[in-house]
DRENKEGU-761866 format. One record per residue (C-alpha): x, y, z. Coordinates in pm, 1 decimal. Last residue first. Example, Ala and Ser with C-alpha at 12.3 -4.5 7.8 and 13.67 -1.06 7.14 Angstrom:
BEGIN
GUTOR | px | py | pz
GUTOR | 1367.0 | -106.0 | 714.0
GUTOR | 1230.0 | -450.0 | 780.0
//
This chain:
BEGIN
GUTOR | px | py | pz
GUTOR | -4409.2 | -2396.8 | 1240.6
GUTOR | -4213.4 | -2400.7 | 907.9
GUTOR | -3966.6 | -2120.5 | 863.2
GUTOR | -3652.5 | -2324.9 | 946.6
GUTOR | -3773.8 | -2607.0 | 723.5
GUTOR | -3823.0 | -2373.7 | 426.3
GUTOR | -3470.7 | -2236.4 | 460.2
GUTOR | -3325.8 | -2585.1 | 491.2
GUTOR | -3512.9 | -2688.6 | 174.6
GUTOR | -3408.0 | -2372.6 | -6.2
GUTOR | -3045.9 | -2434.5 | 84.4
GUTOR | -3060.5 | -2799.2 | -23.7
GUTOR | -3205.7 | -2694.6 | -361.0
GUTOR | -2944.3 | -2420.0 | -411.9
GUTOR | -2667.3 | -2665.5 | -322.4
GUTOR | -2798.5 | -2906.2 | -583.9
GUTOR | -2800.1 | -2628.9 | -842.3
GUTOR | -2445.9 | -2529.9 | -744.4
GUTOR | -2324.2 | -2890.1 | -769.6
GUTOR | -2495.3 | -2931.6 | -1106.0
GUTOR | -2322.9 | -2616.1 | -1238.1
GUTOR | -1984.3 | -2738.9 | -1112.9
GUTOR | -2047.1 | -3078.1 | -1281.2
GUTOR | -2149.0 | -2907.4 | -1605.8
GUTOR | -1828.5 | -2699.6 | -1595.4
GUTOR | -1615.7 | -3013.1 | -1562.9
GUTOR | -1804.2 | -3197.2 | -1836.3
GUTOR | -1784.4 | -2902.4 | -2075.6
GUTOR | -1410.0 | -2878.1 | -2019.0
GUTOR | -1360.1 | -3250.8 | -2067.9
GUTOR | -1543.1 | -3239.9 | -2402.0
GUTOR | -1273.1 | -3031.3 | -2568.8
GUTOR | -1334.0 | -2682.1 | -2694.7
GUTOR | -1261.1 | -2557.4 | -3044.4
GUTOR | -911.6 | -2413.3 | -3091.1
GUTOR | -782.4 | -2619.0 | -3390.0
GUTOR | -1123.7 | -2641.4 | -3557.2
GUTOR | -1132.9 | -2267.1 | -3623.8
GUTOR | -1372.2 | -2068.2 | -3407.5
GUTOR | -1695.9 | -1886.2 | -3486.9
GUTOR | -1919.7 | -2196.3 | -3455.2
GUTOR | -1737.4 | -2276.9 | -3129.2
GUTOR | -1876.6 | -1962.9 | -2953.3
GUTOR | -2241.8 | -2074.2 | -2901.8
GUTOR | -2227.9 | -2435.9 | -2775.1
GUTOR | -1924.3 | -2493.0 | -2553.5
GUTOR | -1811.9 | -2150.0 | -2441.0
GUTOR | -2139.6 | -1958.3 | -2431.9
GUTOR | -2364.5 | -2243.9 | -2329.2
GUTOR | -2145.7 | -2348.9 | -2034.0
GUTOR | -2075.2 | -1987.8 | -1933.7
GUTOR | -2449.9 | -1921.8 | -1935.2
GUTOR | -2511.4 | -2217.6 | -1705.5
GUTOR | -2246.5 | -2081.4 | -1468.5
GUTOR | -2405.9 | -1737.3 | -1509.4
GUTOR | -2737.6 | -1840.5 | -1347.4
GUTOR | -2617.8 | -2047.0 | -1052.3
GUTOR | -2342.8 | -1790.9 | -983.0
GUTOR | -2595.0 | -1501.0 | -992.6
GUTOR | -2813.8 | -1665.1 | -733.9
GUTOR | -2500.8 | -1722.8 | -524.9
GUTOR | -2409.2 | -1357.1 | -553.6
GUTOR | -2750.9 | -1253.4 | -429.3
GUTOR | -2708.9 | -1492.2 | -130.6
GUTOR | -2358.2 | -1362.2 | -65.7
GUTOR | -2462.0 | -995.6 | -67.7
GUTOR | -2728.7 | -1069.4 | 194.5
GUTOR | -2471.3 | -1267.7 | 398.5
GUTOR | -2226.5 | -981.7 | 377.5
GUTOR | -2493.3 | -739.5 | 497.2
GUTOR | -2604.1 | -954.9 | 789.8
GUTOR | -2248.9 | -1018.8 | 908.8
GUTOR | -2153.0 | -654.3 | 871.8
GUTOR | -2436.4 | -560.0 | 1110.1
GUTOR | -2731.0 | -370.2 | 960.3
GUTOR | -2832.6 | -50.1 | 780.1
GUTOR | -2530.9 | 164.9 | 877.0
GUTOR | -2291.6 | 6.3 | 631.1
GUTOR | -2548.8 | 80.3 | 358.3
GUTOR | -2448.5 | 447.8 | 352.9
GUTOR | -2079.4 | 378.6 | 298.3
GUTOR | -2176.8 | 139.0 | 18.7
GUTOR | -2401.8 | 396.9 | -152.6
GUTOR | -2161.1 | 693.2 | -125.2
GUTOR | -1866.9 | 484.4 | -247.3
GUTOR | -2076.0 | 342.1 | -532.8
GUTOR | -2174.8 | 695.7 | -644.9
GUTOR | -1820.9 | 825.8 | -639.4
GUTOR | -1673.2 | 529.3 | -821.4
GUTOR | -1952.5 | 534.6 | -1078.7
GUTOR | -1886.6 | 900.7 | -1159.9
GUTOR | -1513.1 | 842.8 | -1182.0
GUTOR | -1556.0 | 551.3 | -1424.5
GUTOR | -1817.0 | 715.1 | -1641.4
GUTOR | -1618.9 | 1034.0 | -1680.5
GUTOR | -1298.9 | 842.7 | -1756.4
GUTOR | -1489.5 | 637.2 | -2021.4
GUTOR | -1560.4 | 968.1 | -2202.0
GUTOR | -1920.3 | 1067.4 | -2251.7
GUTOR | -2107.6 | 1047.2 | -2580.6
GUTOR | -2045.9 | 672.1 | -2561.7
GUTOR | -2354.4 | 635.1 | -2341.7
GUTOR | -2565.0 | 679.1 | -2654.8
GUTOR | -2456.2 | 337.4 | -2780.6
GUTOR | -2584.8 | 154.2 | -2468.5
GUTOR | -2458.6 | -202.6 | -2421.3
GUTOR | -2082.4 | -176.6 | -2465.8
GUTOR | -2048.5 | 165.7 | -2300.7
GUTOR | -2273.5 | 64.5 | -2010.6
GUTOR | -2109.5 | -274.0 | -1966.4
GUTOR | -1752.0 | -157.6 | -1971.2
GUTOR | -1814.8 | 131.0 | -1733.2
GUTOR | -2015.4 | -98.3 | -1500.0
GUTOR | -1734.8 | -352.8 | -1507.6
GUTOR | -1472.0 | -82.6 | -1441.0
GUTOR | -1665.5 | 49.3 | -1145.2
GUTOR | -1709.1 | -303.9 | -1012.5
GUTOR | -1333.0 | -360.1 | -1030.6
GUTOR | -1235.7 | -30.5 | -859.2
GUTOR | -1489.4 | -68.4 | -578.2
GUTOR | -1400.7 | -437.9 | -544.2
GUTOR | -1035.3 | -350.3 | -502.1
GUTOR | -1119.1 | -91.1 | -235.0
GUTOR | -1364.0 | -315.2 | -47.9
GUTOR | -1138.0 | -615.0 | -50.4
GUTOR | -855.0 | -383.3 | 51.3
GUTOR | -1064.5 | -295.3 | 358.5
GUTOR | -1104.0 | -666.7 | 433.8
GUTOR | -737.9 | -738.3 | 404.4
GUTOR | -612.9 | -424.0 | 587.3
GUTOR | -867.1 | -462.9 | 876.8
GUTOR | -772.5 | -828.9 | 913.3
GUTOR | -399.4 | -745.8 | 912.6
GUTOR | -444.7 | -462.5 | 1165.1
GUTOR | -640.4 | -681.6 | 1400.5
GUTOR | -394.5 | -966.1 | 1345.9
GUTOR | -102.5 | -741.2 | 1442.5
GUTOR | -280.6 | -614.5 | 1754.1
GUTOR | -353.8 | -964.9 | 1876.5
GUTOR | 2.6 | -1069.0 | 1794.4
GUTOR | 139.8 | -777.6 | 1995.5
GUTOR | -57.5 | -913.4 | 2292.2
GUTOR | 111.0 | -1250.6 | 2266.2
GUTOR | 331.5 | -1333.6 | 1966.5
GUTOR | 265.5 | -1701.8 | 1877.4
GUTOR | -72.1 | -1782.7 | 2036.8
GUTOR | -173.6 | -1417.7 | 1995.6
GUTOR | -152.9 | -1455.1 | 1617.1
GUTOR | -456.0 | -1684.2 | 1585.0
GUTOR | -621.9 | -1540.1 | 1899.7
GUTOR | -706.8 | -1236.7 | 1693.5
GUTOR | -959.3 | -1468.0 | 1531.8
GUTOR | -1196.8 | -1398.6 | 1819.0
GUTOR | -1244.9 | -1038.5 | 1711.0
GUTOR | -1279.7 | -1100.4 | 1338.5
GUTOR | -1661.4 | -1102.2 | 1305.8
GUTOR | -1725.7 | -914.5 | 1629.5
GUTOR | -2030.8 | -703.6 | 1527.2
GUTOR | -2252.6 | -995.7 | 1410.9
GUTOR | -2097.8 | -1306.7 | 1561.8
GUTOR | -1763.2 | -1492.3 | 1580.1
GUTOR | -1792.6 | -1818.1 | 1776.5
GUTOR | -1571.1 | -1884.9 | 2080.1
GUTOR | -1677.8 | -2217.0 | 2230.9
GUTOR | -1348.0 | -2266.0 | 2413.6
GUTOR | -1258.6 | -2592.4 | 2234.5
GUTOR | -1374.2 | -2445.7 | 1897.7
GUTOR | -1170.6 | -2126.3 | 1918.1
GUTOR | -805.7 | -2225.5 | 1949.9
GUTOR | -752.4 | -2566.1 | 1780.8
GUTOR | -1048.3 | -2572.5 | 1537.0
GUTOR | -1019.2 | -2197.7 | 1457.4
GUTOR | -640.9 | -2243.7 | 1402.3
GUTOR | -706.0 | -2530.5 | 1164.0
GUTOR | -975.4 | -2328.0 | 983.1
GUTOR | -736.1 | -2037.2 | 937.9
GUTOR | -462.8 | -2272.4 | 802.6
GUTOR | -703.5 | -2455.0 | 567.7
GUTOR | -821.9 | -2121.4 | 430.6
GUTOR | -469.4 | -2014.5 | 342.5
GUTOR | -384.0 | -2340.9 | 172.1
GUTOR | -709.8 | -2357.2 | -27.7
GUTOR | -663.6 | -1999.9 | -146.8
GUTOR | -315.7 | -2072.5 | -267.4
GUTOR | -438.4 | -2372.0 | -460.4
GUTOR | -725.8 | -2175.7 | -613.3
GUTOR | -521.0 | -1884.1 | -742.2
GUTOR | -218.4 | -2089.1 | -844.7
GUTOR | -443.7 | -2341.7 | -1013.3
GUTOR | -611.1 | -2067.9 | -1216.2
GUTOR | -273.8 | -1947.9 | -1344.2
GUTOR | -166.9 | -2308.1 | -1419.8
GUTOR | -479.4 | -2390.5 | -1614.1
GUTOR | -480.3 | -2064.7 | -1813.4
GUTOR | -113.2 | -2105.3 | -1893.2
GUTOR | -167.4 | -2458.8 | -2021.6
GUTOR | -451.1 | -2328.5 | -2246.7
GUTOR | -218.5 | -2054.6 | -2378.9
GUTOR | 46.7 | -2317.3 | -2455.8
GUTOR | -195.7 | -2545.3 | -2642.9
GUTOR | -338.1 | -2239.7 | -2819.9
GUTOR | 4.0 | -2164.4 | -2967.3
GUTOR | 43.9 | -2513.4 | -3100.9
GUTOR | -300.7 | -2511.7 | -3260.2
GUTOR | -273.8 | -2158.5 | -3404.0
GUTOR | 59.9 | -2199.2 | -3578.6
GUTOR | -79.1 | -2320.1 | -3912.2
GUTOR | -266.3 | -1999.1 | -3994.5
GUTOR | -608.9 | -2080.1 | -3851.0
GUTOR | -754.5 | -1738.5 | -3770.0
GUTOR | -808.3 | -1664.5 | -3406.1
GUTOR | -1119.4 | -1473.1 | -3290.9
GUTOR | -1144.8 | -1097.6 | -3275.9
GUTOR | -1335.6 | -871.9 | -3039.6
GUTOR | -1582.9 | -592.9 | -3107.0
GUTOR | -1600.9 | -285.8 | -2891.5
GUTOR | -1284.5 | -170.2 | -2708.5
GUTOR | -1357.9 | 43.7 | -2402.3
GUTOR | -1089.2 | 311.7 | -2407.3
GUTOR | -869.9 | 339.2 | -2091.0
GUTOR | -509.8 | 291.8 | -2193.6
GUTOR | -278.9 | 308.3 | -1889.9
GUTOR | -248.1 | 604.5 | -1654.7
GUTOR | -336.1 | 396.5 | -1351.2
GUTOR | -614.8 | 636.1 | -1252.2
GUTOR | -818.1 | 550.9 | -1561.3
GUTOR | -906.7 | 207.2 | -1429.5
GUTOR | -819.5 | -72.0 | -1670.7
GUTOR | -903.3 | -193.4 | -2016.2
GUTOR | -604.6 | -312.2 | -2214.2
GUTOR | -566.4 | -344.6 | -2584.6
GUTOR | -767.9 | -550.2 | -2835.8
GUTOR | -489.9 | -729.8 | -3022.4
GUTOR | -317.1 | -856.6 | -2701.6
GUTOR | -660.7 | -957.1 | -2581.7
GUTOR | -639.5 | -1243.1 | -2837.9
GUTOR | -430.8 | -1445.0 | -2594.8
GUTOR | -354.3 | -1261.6 | -2268.9
GUTOR | -292.7 | -890.5 | -2283.1
GUTOR | -229.2 | -869.9 | -1906.5
GUTOR | -504.3 | -612.8 | -1874.1
GUTOR | -735.2 | -849.3 | -2057.7
GUTOR | -655.8 | -1133.8 | -1818.5
GUTOR | -733.6 | -907.6 | -1521.1
GUTOR | -1063.8 | -816.6 | -1683.2
GUTOR | -1172.9 | -1180.8 | -1731.6
GUTOR | -1087.0 | -1262.9 | -1369.7
GUTOR | -1338.4 | -1002.4 | -1257.7
GUTOR | -1610.9 | -1260.2 | -1336.1
GUTOR | -1529.3 | -1452.4 | -1012.3
GUTOR | -1635.9 | -1146.6 | -807.0
GUTOR | -1988.9 | -1202.0 | -935.9
GUTOR | -2035.7 | -1487.1 | -689.2
GUTOR | -1729.2 | -1665.1 | -563.1
GUTOR | -1386.6 | -1527.1 | -482.6
GUTOR | -1231.0 | -1823.3 | -303.8
GUTOR | -1446.9 | -2041.6 | -83.0
GUTOR | -1717.5 | -1782.8 | -136.6
GUTOR | -1991.6 | -2019.6 | -249.0
GUTOR | -1917.2 | -2280.1 | 16.5
GUTOR | -1880.2 | -2031.3 | 300.0
GUTOR | -2179.9 | -1829.2 | 191.8
GUTOR | -2406.8 | -2133.6 | 171.3
GUTOR | -2290.5 | -2234.1 | 523.5
GUTOR | -2350.8 | -1876.6 | 643.7
GUTOR | -2700.4 | -1891.9 | 487.4
GUTOR | -2794.6 | -2222.7 | 646.1
GUTOR | -2658.0 | -2105.1 | 980.2
GUTOR | -2992.8 | -1956.0 | 1076.1
GUTOR | -3129.6 | -2308.9 | 1098.1
GUTOR | -2904.2 | -2361.8 | 1406.5
GUTOR | -2795.1 | -2724.3 | 1422.4
GUTOR | -2753.4 | -2846.0 | 1778.9
GUTOR | -2387.5 | -2839.9 | 1883.3
GUTOR | -2113.7 | -3105.5 | 1854.3
GUTOR | -2319.6 | -3253.4 | 1563.5
GUTOR | -2372.6 | -3621.7 | 1606.1
GUTOR | -2177.8 | -3864.4 | 1386.9
GUTOR | -2232.2 | -4066.0 | 1067.1
GUTOR | -2608.2 | -4000.8 | 1057.8
GUTOR | -2565.0 | -3715.3 | 1128.6
GUTOR | -2249.2 | -3496.2 | 1105.0
GUTOR | -1874.6 | -3562.8 | 1094.6
GUTOR | -1806.4 | -3608.4 | 725.1
GUTOR | -1471.5 | -3775.8 | 648.1
GUTOR | -1193.6 | -3629.1 | 427.1
GUTOR | -1106.3 | -3297.3 | 584.7
GUTOR | -1237.5 | -3403.7 | 925.5
GUTOR | -969.9 | -3669.9 | 953.4
GUTOR | -705.5 | -3399.7 | 889.3
GUTOR | -844.5 | -3195.4 | 1181.6
GUTOR | -836.6 | -3490.9 | 1417.0
GUTOR | -470.8 | -3560.6 | 1330.2
GUTOR | -374.2 | -3188.8 | 1354.0
GUTOR | -512.1 | -3110.3 | 1701.3
GUTOR | -175.2 | -3155.8 | 1867.3
GUTOR | -30.3 | -2891.6 | 1630.4
GUTOR | -218.0 | -2609.9 | 1802.2
GUTOR | -88.9 | -2622.0 | 2158.8
GUTOR | 254.2 | -2709.0 | 2025.9
GUTOR | 275.3 | -2405.5 | 1794.5
GUTOR | 326.7 | -2490.3 | 1427.8
GUTOR | -10.8 | -2352.6 | 1310.7
GUTOR | 73.3 | -2013.5 | 1467.0
GUTOR | 395.0 | -1986.9 | 1265.7
GUTOR | 215.9 | -2081.3 | 941.8
GUTOR | -58.5 | -1828.7 | 1011.6
GUTOR | 190.3 | -1551.2 | 1088.2
GUTOR | 404.4 | -1631.3 | 784.6
GUTOR | 100.3 | -1625.3 | 557.5
GUTOR | -35.2 | -1307.0 | 713.5
GUTOR | 298.3 | -1126.1 | 697.5
GUTOR | 330.1 | -1216.9 | 328.7
GUTOR | -19.5 | -1100.0 | 249.3
GUTOR | 31.8 | -776.6 | 448.7
GUTOR | 347.4 | -702.3 | 246.4
GUTOR | 156.4 | -763.0 | -78.0
GUTOR | -116.6 | -535.7 | 63.7
GUTOR | 143.0 | -258.3 | 113.9
GUTOR | 242.0 | -289.8 | -251.1
GUTOR | -115.4 | -246.4 | -362.0
GUTOR | -170.0 | 51.8 | -131.1
GUTOR | 146.8 | 216.2 | -267.7
GUTOR | 16.9 | 158.6 | -620.3
GUTOR | -299.4 | 348.9 | -524.9
GUTOR | -96.7 | 629.1 | -371.9
GUTOR | 102.3 | 667.1 | -691.1
GUTOR | -213.2 | 662.1 | -905.8
GUTOR | -341.4 | 952.3 | -694.0
GUTOR | -691.3 | 1100.4 | -679.9
GUTOR | -977.5 | 857.6 | -680.0
GUTOR | -821.2 | 531.6 | -561.3
GUTOR | -582.9 | 672.5 | -298.7
GUTOR | -852.0 | 931.6 | -208.9
GUTOR | -1086.8 | 645.2 | -111.4
GUTOR | -837.0 | 467.0 | 115.1
GUTOR | -790.3 | 712.6 | 400.1
GUTOR | -1145.6 | 843.2 | 437.2
GUTOR | -1275.1 | 487.7 | 382.9
GUTOR | -1066.1 | 364.7 | 675.4
GUTOR | -1182.0 | 648.9 | 899.0
GUTOR | -1544.2 | 571.5 | 814.1
GUTOR | -1490.9 | 209.6 | 904.5
GUTOR | -1313.8 | 302.1 | 1229.1
GUTOR | -1619.3 | 506.2 | 1333.7
GUTOR | -1858.4 | 231.1 | 1220.2
GUTOR | -1673.0 | -22.1 | 1437.2
GUTOR | -1675.1 | 216.8 | 1731.6
GUTOR | -2050.9 | 253.9 | 1701.5
GUTOR | -2105.9 | -125.6 | 1678.9
GUTOR | -1882.8 | -193.6 | 1977.7
GUTOR | -2059.8 | 74.7 | 2182.3
GUTOR | -1893.5 | 412.5 | 2247.6
GUTOR | -1744.6 | 497.2 | 2587.8
GUTOR | -1406.3 | 599.4 | 2458.8
GUTOR | -1378.5 | 668.8 | 2083.5
GUTOR | -1159.2 | 471.0 | 2092.7
GUTOR | -1108.7 | 168.9 | 2306.1
GUTOR | -865.9 | -1.3 | 2071.0
GUTOR | -889.2 | -382.2 | 2067.3
GUTOR | -1259.1 | -436.2 | 2013.7
GUTOR | -1291.3 | -156.3 | 1753.7
GUTOR | -978.4 | -266.3 | 1581.6
GUTOR | -1108.8 | -620.1 | 1546.9
GUTOR | -1451.9 | -505.6 | 1424.6
GUTOR | -1293.7 | -280.9 | 1164.6
GUTOR | -1244.0 | -560.0 | 910.3
GUTOR | -1610.2 | -646.1 | 918.0
GUTOR | -1700.8 | -278.4 | 883.2
GUTOR | -1485.8 | -244.7 | 572.8
GUTOR | -1623.2 | -569.4 | 425.3
GUTOR | -1977.8 | -439.9 | 489.6
GUTOR | -1916.6 | -169.6 | 225.8
GUTOR | -1996.4 | -453.0 | -13.4
GUTOR | -2370.1 | -396.3 | 18.3
GUTOR | -2480.0 | -222.9 | -305.5
GUTOR | -2264.6 | -474.6 | -492.7
GUTOR | -2541.6 | -735.6 | -497.4
GUTOR | -2794.7 | -493.0 | -651.8
GUTOR | -2566.0 | -407.8 | -946.1
GUTOR | -2489.4 | -772.5 | -1002.3
GUTOR | -2865.3 | -845.2 | -1032.6
GUTOR | -2894.2 | -554.2 | -1280.8
GUTOR | -2604.3 | -696.3 | -1482.4
GUTOR | -2768.3 | -1039.6 | -1495.7
GUTOR | -3093.8 | -886.4 | -1622.1
GUTOR | -2916.5 | -685.9 | -1892.0
GUTOR | -2703.0 | -985.6 | -2001.5
GUTOR | -3015.7 | -1201.8 | -2037.8
GUTOR | -3189.5 | -936.6 | -2243.3
GUTOR | -2882.5 | -898.6 | -2465.0
GUTOR | -2846.5 | -1266.4 | -2532.7
GUTOR | -2521.4 | -1453.5 | -2603.6
GUTOR | -2350.2 | -1145.3 | -2747.4
GUTOR | -2426.2 | -948.5 | -2430.8
GUTOR | -2299.7 | -1238.3 | -2220.3
GUTOR | -1974.5 | -1232.2 | -2420.0
GUTOR | -1941.6 | -857.9 | -2363.6
GUTOR | -1974.5 | -939.5 | -1993.5
GUTOR | -1695.2 | -1193.7 | -2023.1
GUTOR | -1463.4 | -923.7 | -2141.8
GUTOR | -1349.0 | -946.2 | -2500.2
GUTOR | -1008.1 | -1056.0 | -2642.5
GUTOR | -1194.2 | -1328.7 | -2835.9
GUTOR | -1008.6 | -1657.8 | -2762.1
GUTOR | -826.2 | -1554.7 | -2445.1
GUTOR | -1132.8 | -1376.6 | -2305.3
GUTOR | -1364.3 | -1676.7 | -2364.2
GUTOR | -1113.8 | -1920.6 | -2218.2
GUTOR | -1057.8 | -1708.5 | -1907.7
GUTOR | -1420.9 | -1722.7 | -1810.4
GUTOR | -1440.4 | -2092.3 | -1889.8
GUTOR | -1122.1 | -2170.9 | -1695.9
GUTOR | -1223.6 | -1968.6 | -1393.5
GUTOR | -1558.7 | -2140.8 | -1388.7
GUTOR | -1403.7 | -2486.6 | -1430.0
GUTOR | -1170.5 | -2406.6 | -1135.5
GUTOR | -1439.9 | -2269.1 | -908.8
GUTOR | -1575.0 | -2604.8 | -799.4
GUTOR | -1222.1 | -2682.6 | -665.4
GUTOR | -1275.6 | -2442.7 | -376.1
GUTOR | -1604.4 | -2602.9 | -268.3
GUTOR | -1446.5 | -2949.1 | -305.4
GUTOR | -1163.4 | -2840.5 | -67.5
GUTOR | -1401.9 | -2702.9 | 194.3
GUTOR | -1684.1 | -2958.4 | 198.3
GUTOR | -1494.0 | -3202.9 | 424.6
GUTOR | -1490.1 | -2931.1 | 688.7
GUTOR | -1865.2 | -2951.3 | 752.7
GUTOR | -1862.0 | -3137.0 | 1080.6
GUTOR | -1496.0 | -3058.3 | 1166.7
GUTOR | -1586.4 | -2839.8 | 1465.2
GUTOR | -1942.0 | -2707.3 | 1459.1
GUTOR | -1910.2 | -2356.4 | 1602.2
GUTOR | -1542.7 | -2267.6 | 1563.5
GUTOR | -1528.0 | -2462.4 | 1237.0
GUTOR | -1823.4 | -2270.8 | 1091.1
GUTOR | -1680.3 | -1938.7 | 1207.8
GUTOR | -1333.5 | -2022.3 | 1065.4
GUTOR | -1506.9 | -2094.6 | 727.9
GUTOR | -1716.1 | -1778.9 | 743.9
GUTOR | -1477.0 | -1504.6 | 858.1
GUTOR | -1108.9 | -1481.6 | 768.6
GUTOR | -1079.3 | -1725.3 | 477.1
GUTOR | -1427.4 | -1700.2 | 324.4
GUTOR | -1473.8 | -1327.3 | 397.7
GUTOR | -1147.2 | -1195.3 | 247.4
GUTOR | -824.3 | -1323.7 | 108.4
GUTOR | -994.6 | -1380.7 | -226.7
GUTOR | -870.7 | -1042.1 | -350.2
GUTOR | -509.8 | -1153.3 | -316.7
GUTOR | -580.8 | -1492.5 | -479.9
GUTOR | -748.8 | -1336.7 | -782.3
GUTOR | -454.7 | -1085.8 | -813.1
GUTOR | -220.1 | -1390.4 | -803.4
GUTOR | -429.0 | -1564.5 | -1066.7
GUTOR | -402.5 | -1262.5 | -1291.1
GUTOR | -23.4 | -1257.8 | -1248.7
GUTOR | 164.6 | -1508.6 | -1463.8
GUTOR | 212.6 | -1369.6 | -1812.6
GUTOR | 567.9 | -1225.9 | -1822.3
GUTOR | 724.5 | -1490.3 | -1599.6
GUTOR | 560.1 | -1766.3 | -1808.7
GUTOR | 668.2 | -1643.6 | -2151.1
GUTOR | 536.3 | -1434.4 | -2440.3
GUTOR | 284.6 | -1691.6 | -2574.0
GUTOR | 256.0 | -1630.4 | -2946.5
GUTOR | -37.9 | -1417.7 | -3057.8
GUTOR | -337.1 | -1590.6 | -3219.9
GUTOR | -355.9 | -1443.3 | -3573.7
GUTOR | -652.9 | -1215.4 | -3649.2
GUTOR | -1020.3 | -1259.8 | -3741.1
GUTOR | -1288.2 | -999.5 | -3662.4
GUTOR | -1594.3 | -1080.7 | -3455.5
GUTOR | -1916.6 | -912.8 | -3560.3
GUTOR | -1995.9 | -577.3 | -3404.2
GUTOR | -2181.6 | -566.8 | -3073.3
GUTOR | -2556.4 | -516.6 | -3008.3
GUTOR | -2719.5 | -447.6 | -2676.2
GUTOR | -2857.3 | -113.5 | -2793.1
GUTOR | -2902.6 | -68.5 | -3164.1
GUTOR | -2646.0 | 134.0 | -3356.5
GUTOR | -2729.9 | 493.9 | -3436.1
GUTOR | -2409.4 | 632.9 | -3291.4
GUTOR | -2193.8 | 400.2 | -3500.0
GUTOR | -2009.9 | 120.6 | -3326.7
GUTOR | -1641.1 | 157.8 | -3239.6
//
C-alpha cells in the first residue's frame, strides 16, 4: 500500500510476476454469465421491444450490430485486468489522473438515477394488482417500488446468506424467463410473423428504402440511442466486467487477490499496485489460453444477450405492433405481459409481471453493489488520506447514501424519463472511455509488457471501429436532437 504522504491520483509502479497457468474452463467461466444476468434489463425488456412495438422492423437491423459493438470493449477491459491484475479504473488513473477524476464524476452523476429500474419493474405489478385500491398507476408503482427496496436492501446490507439467496432466485427467474419466451415464440399466432421478422433483421425498413409504419417522433431519438447503447450492459455498466474478472482471479489478478463486497465474507482490501507478466518462457503459451478464455467468456455474455433480446423483439412484433400497443412512461412493462399470456393465459400475465419486477429490481440491487465497490476502489486508490478508514466503512457508507439518493430520485419523474437521462449520461461516458481504452491497451500499456503478450493489431482495429461507431451515433443523435428543437 502507498505511504500516507503519497500524492493523490498516483499508484505504485507495476511489479513483475509470472503469468499464472490457466486453471481450466469450468473453473474460470462465470464473469460473462454475471454480465449476461445483469444485462437482462432495460434493453431486453423495455427499449428494444418498445421500438419494435412502435416502428415494426424499421430499426431492427441495428440490433445485432449494436450488441456486437460491445465485444471489443469487453475484450479491452478484460485484457487490462488479466495483464495487470488491476481494475480498469486503476488503469484510467494511471493513464491520466485528471481524466480519471472527470470520468468518475460523470459516472457518479449517471448512477444517481438508477432507482428508476425498480419503478420500471413495478409498473407491471401496479397495473395487475389493484393495491393500494384507488391509487393512480404512478402512485401504485411507487408504492410497489418502496416495498421492493424494503425487501431487497437488507439482503445486501445485513445478510450474506440472504444476498446469496437473492442470487440463486435470480438464476431461477432467468431460466423461467428463457423457457417462457421460447414457449411464447413457438405459439402459432406468433410464429407466423417469423419470415417478416427475419427480413427486418438484415434489411432496413425505413426511408428511402421503405416508409415508416408511423411518423417519426423526434422524442424517440433518445430511446433509440438508449436501445443501441444498452443492447447489453452499455454505459458505465460495461466497466463492471473488470471487477468480476478480478473476483475470479483471472490472469495476473490471481496474484493481486479479490476485491468484492464485504458482505460476502471474502477478502475486501483494495490492492494498490498491479503486476505485469515477466517473460519466463511459459508466458506466450499461457497468454494464448487466457486470451481464448476472454474471447469465449465475452461471447457467452453477448451471444446470450442477443438471443434473449431477439425473442422479446419477436414477441413485440407479433403481439404488440399489430395492435398498436406501445409501452410509455408509467407502463414500461405492462404491455409486455402479453408475452407470457399468449402461452399461459392470466397466470402468464402474472408470471411476467413478477419476472419483470424481479429482473429490473435485481438490476438495481446488483448495480447498487457494483457501483459501491467501484466508488470504494476509486476513492481508496485515488485519495491516500481516504485509507485512514477501512474499506468496509467506505462500502457500507456508500451503499446507504446511494440507496437514499436513488430512492429519492424515483419520485422526480417517470421511470422512462429517468432511465433515458441515465442512458444519455452513460452514452457520453461510453464515447469517452472507449477512446481511453484504445489508448490505454494499445499505446500506453505495451511499453511495460514483454513482447510475448503485447497486443495484436486486430484488437486495436476492432476497438477503433466500435469507437468510430459510437462517435457517428453521437453525431446522428445530436443532429436529430437539433432538428427536433428547430422551429
